N, C-alpha and C positions, 0 to 999 in steps of 0.2 A: 455654656456655649456649644460644647461638643454635642449635647442632647439636641439642642435646637438645630444644629447643622444636619445631624442625621435625620431628624424629623422632616426638615425641608427636602433633604435628598429623597426620602421615602415618599413624600408628597409628589415630588417631580416624577419619581418612577411610577407611581400609581396613575398619574395623569397620562404618562406615556403609554402605559398598559391599557388604559381606558381608550386611547386613540387607536391603538394598533391591534387590539384583541377581538374586535367585533366578529371576526371569522373563526375565532377559537371557541370551543365549548367549555374550557376550563375557567373556573372562577378567577377573575383578576387577582383576588387576594391570595389564592394558592400560587399563582404564577409569581406574584411579588415575593411570597415567602420562600419559594424555591430559589429564586434569583438571589435573595438575601442570604439564604443558607450557604450557597456556593461562595458568595462574597466573603462570608464569615470563615469559610474553610480554605481561603486562598493560600494561606501559609502551609496548610496540610497538603494541598494540591501541589504546590512547588516542591515540598520536601518529597513527595511521592515520585515526582519526575526526577529529582536529583538522585534519589535512591536507585531508581531503575536505570538511569544512564550510567551510574557508577559501576553497574555490573556488566562486564564484557559478555555480550551474547552473540558473538560472531557465529556464523554458520557451523553447526556441530557442537557449539559450546553454550547451548541455551539453558542447560540444566539449572545453574545457579539462579538465573533470572526467573525461570519457571517455578523454582522452589519459593522465591520471594512472592511471586504472583499467587501461588497456592495459599501461602500464609495470609495474604491480603484477602483472598476469597473466604477462607475458613473464618477469619476474624469477623466477617460480615454474615456468618451463619449460612453461607451458601453451600449447597451440596457440591461435591467435587468429583469430576470425572477426569482422570489423567491417563492418557493413552499415547502410544507411539504410532508410527506409520507403518502399516503392513503393506509393503510394496507389491509382494506377490498377489495379495488380494486386491489392492487398490488399482492395479494396472488393468483390471477387468472393466473398469468404469470409464465412461467418457469424461474428458477433462484431465486425465492423468498425464503428467509429463515425466519423461525418463529421469530417474534419480541420477544425481551426479556424485553420490557417495552413500556409504553405509555407516551411519553414526549411531553410537550408543548414547543414552541420556538425551534423547532428541524427541521431546514429547509435547503434545498439546495439553492445555489446561482449560477446562470449561467449568465455570461457576454457575450453578443452576438455582434460579429463584422461582418458586411456585407460590402464588398467593393463597391465603385461606379462602377467599371468596373470589374466584376468577370471573371477570365480566368484560375485560378489555381484549385487545388484539396482541398477539405475542410478538416478541422482538429479539433479534440477535444484535448484540454489540460486539463487534469483532475487531481485533487488532493483531499485528504480527510482532513477536518479540525478537526475531532475528534482525541483525543489522549487517550492513555491507562493510567490507574491509576499510581500514581507516587511511590507506595510502601511506606515504612517508610521514611519520610522526613528527619529523623535524619541521614540517611545514605548518603544523598546528601552533596557534598561539599558546594554548595550554593543552596538556595531554588529553586525548579524545575521551578517555574514560575517567577523567577527574573533572566533573562538570563544574562550570562556573557561571555566574550571573553578572551581566554588564549591560547597562542601558536598556533595562527592561526585557532582556533576552537571556535565555538559558542555553549555554553552549555545551556541546558534547556529542559524540557519535550516537545517533539514534534519538537525540532530543526531539527532533521534528518528525523523523521517519522511523518508528511512530510511537515512541514511548509516551510522549505527551498526550497523544490521543487516547491511549489505554488509561492513563491516569485521569483524563477528562471524563471518560464514561464511568469509571469507578466512583469518582466524587459526585457525578450527577446521580448515580444510584443512591449514594449515601444521603443526599439532600432530602430524600423523602422521609427517612427515619428521623432525621434532624427536626422535622416539622410535624412529626406525629402521624405520618402517612406510610402506606406501602403501595407499590404498583399493584394493579389488579389484573395482571396477565402474566404468563410465563416470560421470563427474561433469561437469556443465555449469554453470559459474559465469556468471551472466547479470547484466549491468548494463544496464538498458533505459530508454528515454525514453518520454515521453507517458503515464505512468501516471496523472498528476494530471488529465488532460483527456480522454483517449480510451481508453487501454489498447492502442492500436495497436502500441506497441513490443513488448509481450509476444506479441501476436498475430503480428507479423512474425517473431519467433523460432520460433513454432509452424509457420508456413507455410514457414519455411526448413528445417524437418525436425527440430526439437529437440523430442523427446518422451522421457519417462523413466518409470520405475515408481513415482516419487513426486517431489513438488516441495515445498520449504519456502521461504516468503517471510517474512523476519523483520520484518514490520511491527510497529510499537510498540504491541502489544496487551497489554502488562503481564504478560508471561509466561503468558498464557492460550493455549489452542489454539482457533482460530476454527472454530466449528461451522456457521456460515451467514453469508451477507452479502446485503444487499438489492441490488436493481437500481437504476440511477441514469440519469436523462434530463436533458440540459441543453436549456433552452428560451430562446430570444430572443423576447420579446413586444414588438412595436413597436405603440404605440397612437397613433392620430391623432385629435385633437379638432376642434372648430370654433372657430377663433380669433376673438377680439374684444378690444377695449379693456375694461379692468375697469369703465369707466363704464357699459358695456352688457353686464355679465357674464351677465345672464339671457338674452341673445341668443346665447350661445356655450356651448361645452363644453370644460372644461379637460382636456387629455389626461392631465396628471399625476394630477389627482384621479380621473379615470375609471380610470386604470391601478391606482390603489390599491383602488378598489371591486372591480375584477376580481381583484386579489391577495387581498383579504379572502375572497372567495367560493372561490377556489382552496384556501385554507386549511381550509375546511369539508370539502373533498374529502380532504384529508390526515387530518383528524380521523376521518372515516368509515373510511378505510383502516386507521387505528390501532386501531379497535374490536377488542377481543379476539376476537370471534366471526369476524373476518376474517383472523386470523393463522395462519401455520404454526406447528406445534408448537415449532420451534426458537426462535421469538420469543415464546413464551407468557409468559415472565417479564421481558421487556424493557420498559423505560419508553419509550413512544412511539418505537418504532424507525423509523417512517416520518417522514422529515424533508423539508419543503419549505423552500427557502432563497431569499430575495431577496438575491442577491449583489452585483449592480450595478444602479444606476438612474441615468439621466441624461435630461434633457429641458428643454423650455422655451427661450425666446429673449430674453425681456424681462420685467423685474419688473412692469411695468404692463400686460402683455398676458396673456390666457389662453394657456396653453401649447398650441402646435400639435401638439407631438409629445412622447412619453415612451417610452423604451426601458428594459425590465427584463430582466436576465439571471437566470433562475431555475434552481434545481436541484431536481429532483423525485425522491423516492425511492419505491420500490415493492417488494413482496415477491417472493421467488423463485416461479417458476411462472407469472408474468405476463409476457407479451410486450410489448415497447416499442410495437408497433402499437396494442395495446389501451390502453396508457397515454395515447398520443397522442389516441385517440378519446375517452377519458374527459375529458381536459383541454379539448379543443375543444368537446365537448358542454357542459361546465361553463361555459365562456366564453360560448358562444352563449346558453344559458339565462340567464345573469346579465344580458346586454344586453337580452334580450327582457322580462325581469321588472322592469327598472329603466328607466322611460321617460326619465329624465334622461340615460341613456347612449345614446339612440337615434342621436345623431349620431357616435358613435365608430366608427372602423374599426380593425380589429386585423389585424396581419400577424404570423404565427408562423413563425419560422425554427428549424430544429433542426440544431445543430452541436455537436460535442463528444460527451460520453457518450450512447450509446444501448446501455446494458449491462444485461443480464439479471442477476437475482440467482441465487444458487446455494446448495445445501445440501452439506455435507461429510459423507461417510459415516463416522460415528464408530465403526462396527463393522468398518471395514476394518483389514487387518493393518498398514497404514501408520500410521493414527492410534493404533492400540493400541501399536505399537512406539514412536512418538514420546512417548506418554504414559508408558510405562515408562522411557524415557530421561530425561524430565523428573523422574520420581520418584527416579531414580538420583542426580541432582544435588541436588534440593531435599529429598528424604526426605518428600515430600508429594504427594498425588494432584493432577493438574492441574485447573484450572477450565476450563470451556468458554465461549466467547464468541460470541454471535450479533451480528455487526457491522451497525450502522446506516450504514455506509459501504461503498463498493465497493473491491475490490482486484483485482490481476491474477490472483488465484487462480481466478476464474471462467473465464479463458481456458483454463487447464489442465484444469479439471474438466468444462467444458461442451463444449469443442471439441478438446481435445488428448489424450483417453484417458489423462490423467495425473492421478492423485489428488493434490490439492494442499490446503494450508492455510496459514494465517499463524501464526507463532509467533515473537514478538520481545520486546524489552526493555521495561522500564518507562520511560515518558516523560511529559512534561507540556507542555501548551500547543502541541501540534502544530497547525500552520495558524495559530497565534496569536503573541502577543508574548512574548519571552523563552522560546522553544522550548528544551527541554533533555531530556537522557536521563541515566538512572542509569548510572554507570560500573560499579558492582558488578553490576547487572542485565545489562549487555552481556556482562561476563565470564561470567556464569552461562549466558546464552543460547548463547554461543560453546561452552562446555563441553558443553551438551546436544546441540548440533548435532554436535560431534565424536563423542560417544558414539553418536549416531544413525547417523552415517556408518559407524562401526565395526560396528554391529549390522546395518544394512540392507545396506551395500555389501560388508561384510567387509573383510579386509585381508591383505596379504602382507608378509613380512619383506623389507626391502631387502637386496640382496646387498652385501657390504662390498668 
């Protein structure tokens, strides 16, 4: 009975392949075999995600996770390139963002595959190993670095963003050898650092010479193909007031209260930028794609004294085509005018520091052969046309598109609560993404039969 059921499933799959593959050059039998190979490896795929999520890889603590990735790459006979970020050298290049720390054991890993008989187009498969802070662990159902599975989802910090994506492209690469094939073009599997704060990890890969004819980043964008992404600027606003005992509060200026007034007026700038008349076409149907976020605030010295100082760490979003220098000018003009127009703020002094993201937005060429091929491969697995997604966040795709002469997009699994509590990723979706990437490799890179 089991054999009959599987045979019927394969017959159904081949029928679907026959209907949806007319625009692909790959033999439907090869597509079927790749799909089945990943289906057969789903337990290994899940274990790989579990292993990755269980390793704490917060910013500056990526070393253990990268050691694990290096072992995975070596076990697949990939050549290994492991290197840190030389900020003194990297800051000479466009796309660099000012570092927010100086960390040891903070390195990129690239696994390099070169075929015996190259004939296809080269490919970068990129993912970031760093994850964002977990917040208050008491809010998590289970500890964030003790991954669990429930209702078809794998939970843990970094599960969706984006260790599942890294696991998906590793298993997609594995699927070729499983069926006696190898890709017929150079493939660079990249696990990078600093994606969540600067993007300098991916930029360091580029400046080391890694370019290709396409790049896929399996960010957790719910099986959509990214069509555009905003730019992002990080801003540290330090506000100094005029201290006083609360007894004489009218003789002083509270830095915390003043900082909030400045923040409220900055949000009016955000509203103006979100006006539909100011948007690129890619964001025409997005709901408020420009986000300003007050991520960190701290200040004050004593409950009965007006606060001398307040510091706010802000994240500022802006549309593609706008340079960070112009964003900085707009922010500083807004702050200056707010102080001038509000006499109660006349004693405030403001110090602005820029560290972390200074990243331009970018548009993805949806008419490129790359995106059209990826779209066809998505259809080959899902039997439906892909949706396109203009992201209100930034990703490393900008580095490839703007500076690397490498067309790139994000295409990854369905996930929930990324950067939040109880982050999780759909296991079935990860399997599907891995299958699409495998089919894309076959179509884009082509393949050779392995000699026995």
